[in-house]
C-alpha positions in Angstrom: 74.2 267.5 40.9 71.5 267.5 43.4 72.0 264.6 45.7 72.1 261.4 43.6 69.6 262.5 41.0 71.1 264.6 38.3 70.0 268.2 37.6 69.2 266.9 34.1 66.3 264.6 35.3 64.7 267.5 37.3 65.0 269.7 34.2 63.6 266.8 32.1 60.6 266.5 34.3 59.9 270.2 34.1 60.3 270.3 30.4 58.0 267.3 29.9 55.4 268.9 32.3 55.5 272.0 30.2 55.2 270.0 26.9 52.1 268.2 28.7 50.6 271.5 29.7 51.0 272.9 26.0 49.4 269.9 24.4 46.8 269.0 27.0 43.8 269.9 24.8 45.1 267.5 22.1 44.4 264.1 23.5 47.0 264.1 26.2 47.1 260.8 28.2 45.7 262.0 31.6 47.6 259.3 33.6 51.0 260.6 32.1 49.9 264.2 32.7 49.1 263.6 36.4 52.3 261.7 37.0 54.3 264.2 35.4 52.5 267.1 37.2 53.2 265.3 40.6 56.8 264.8 39.6 57.3 268.4 38.7 56.0 269.4 42.1 58.6 267.2 43.8 61.2 268.7 41.3 60.4 272.1 42.3 59.7 271.7 46.0 61.9 268.6 47.1 64.5 268.1 44.7 66.2 264.8 44.6 64.1 262.1 46.3 66.4 259.2 45.4 67.7 258.6 48.9 64.2 258.4 50.3 62.9 256.2 47.5 65.9 253.7 48.0 65.5 253.7 51.9 61.8 253.0 51.7 62.3 250.4 48.9 65.1 248.6 50.8 63.1 248.6 54.0 60.1 247.0 52.0 62.2 244.6 50.1 65.4 243.5 51.9 66.2 241.0 49.1 66.7 244.0 46.8 68.9 245.7 49.3 71.0 242.6 49.2 71.1 242.4 45.4 72.0 246.0 45.1 74.5 246.4 47.9 77.4 246.7 45.5 75.7 249.8 43.8 77.1 253.3 44.5 75.2 256.5 44.7 75.8 257.2 41.0 74.3 254.0 39.9 71.4 254.2 42.1 70.9 257.8 40.6 71.1 256.3 37.1 68.5 253.7 38.0 66.2 256.3 39.6 66.4 258.5 36.3 65.3 255.5 34.2 62.6 254.6 36.6 61.2 258.1 36.5 61.4 258.3 32.7 59.7 254.8 32.6 56.8 256.1 34.9 56.3 259.2 32.5 56.4 257.2 29.4 53.0 257.0 27.6 54.0 255.1 24.3 53.1 251.5 24.7 55.6 250.5 21.8 58.6 252.3 23.7 57.4 250.7 27.0 57.4 247.2 25.5 60.7 247.6 23.9 62.4 248.9 26.8 60.9 246.4 29.3 61.6 243.5 27.1 65.4 244.4 27.3 65.4 245.6 30.9 63.5 242.4 32.1 66.0 240.2 30.5 69.0 241.8 31.9 67.4 242.2 35.5 66.4 238.6 35.5 70.1 237.6 35.0 70.9 239.7 38.1 68.4 237.7 40.3 65.6 240.2 40.2 62.2 238.7 41.2 58.8 239.8 40.0 57.7 241.3 43.4 60.7 243.6 43.4 59.3 245.8 40.7 56.0 246.4 42.6 58.1 247.2 45.7 60.2 249.6 43.7 57.2 251.3 42.0 55.4 251.5 45.2 58.3 253.1 47.0 58.6 255.8 44.3 54.8 256.6 44.5 54.7 256.7 48.4 57.8 258.9 48.4 56.4 261.3 45.7 53.1 261.4 47.5 54.8 262.3 50.8 57.0 264.9 49.1 54.0 266.4 47.3 52.2 266.6 50.6 49.1 268.9 50.6 49.4 269.5 46.9 48.6 265.8 46.2 45.6 266.0 43.9 42.7 263.8 43.9 43.6 262.1 40.5 47.2 261.6 41.4 46.7 258.2 43.3 44.5 256.8 40.6 47.0 257.8 38.0 49.9 256.3 39.8 48.2 253.0 40.5 47.1 252.7 36.8 50.5 253.5 35.4 52.1 250.9 38.0 49.4 248.4 37.0 50.3 248.9 33.2 54.0 248.6 33.9 53.6 245.5 35.9 51.4 243.9 33.3 54.1 244.7 30.6 56.8 243.4 32.8 54.9 240.1 33.2 54.3 239.9 29.4 58.0 240.5 28.8 59.0 237.9 31.4 56.5 235.2 29.8 58.1 236.0 26.5 61.6 235.2 27.9 60.3 231.8 29.1 58.9 231.0 25.7 62.1 231.9 24.1 
């Protein structure tokens, strides 16, 4: 294991990136492709960014730090794996199903809406920093677009919880 993030997620990022490269001419979601490409650079050059992501996240969102103070490195690593997979997912149905379940379970732990934004921003900023000079023009737009999509779907899932 590399730090907190399993070697499997690094391999997964690299395999997904290769898959996107092979299918890019066949209607590949450019947002997903850019995100995967930036994560592949991180996997190759920086390895595990989990500690930096959570340091940044907890500084930006102390309420989250308090909610998660019982979590060990293994659990933080699993959470990071899921966040990265979520950021790479381009199937709307999969996103909706996953976020409906996760939003419900996280709400029971006391997670507030702004915490999602803070976490996604911490991941993006850490990836941008780790990618450094290789940060391509389209990466920022892709990350902003994906985060906006995820936050919109989280809001929809939360609204459905209130209605239920």
